N, C-alpha and C positions, 0 to 999 in steps of 0.2 A: 183555061177557058172559064172556069168558075170565078177566078179572080177578076177577069175582065167584065163578066156579066154582073158580078157583085158591085164593082166600082161604078158601073153605069147606073145600076139601080139606086145605089147610094146617092150619086150625083143628081139623078132625076128626082128622088124624093126630097132631097135638100133644096133643090131649085123650086119645086112646087110649094114646099113649106115657106121658103122665103118670099115667094110670090103672093102667098095667102096672108102674110102679115099685114096689119093695118098701115095704111099710108095716107098721110094728110087728113087724118080723122075719119077716113072711110075704111070699112071692113070689106072682106071678100064677099062675093055675091052669095056664097053658100051659107054664110053665117046667119043663123036664125031660121034657116029653112028646115024642111023635114029631112034633107039629105046631109045635114051637118055631121051627124054621128057616123054615118056610113063613110063619108069622105075622110074623116079623121082616122077611123079604124083602118080603112084601106091604105091611107098614107103610112100609118105605122106598120102595117103588114109588109108593104113594099120596102120600107126602111129596114125592118128586121130580116127580111129575106135577103136583101142586098148585103147586110152586115154578115149574115151567116155564110153566104156564098163567098164573100171576100175573105173571111177567116179560113174557110175550107180551102179555097184556092191558094191562100198564102201558105198554109201548112203543106199542101201537096207540092207547091213550088219549092219550099225549103227542103223537103224530103228528096226531091229530085225525081 
């Protein structure tokens, strides 16, 4: 279960990150706003949590 949740969180954080990259000379709506720091920290926390859960789930899966 940890492995599945971790992979979903990793995929979601990577999708949000790729969506927020500049396209056509335009940046994301939150860039330059007061929420920019909070969004970046939240995105990194979700990525770290997903990575931790995926690694924990992988170890449990290998152990059996």
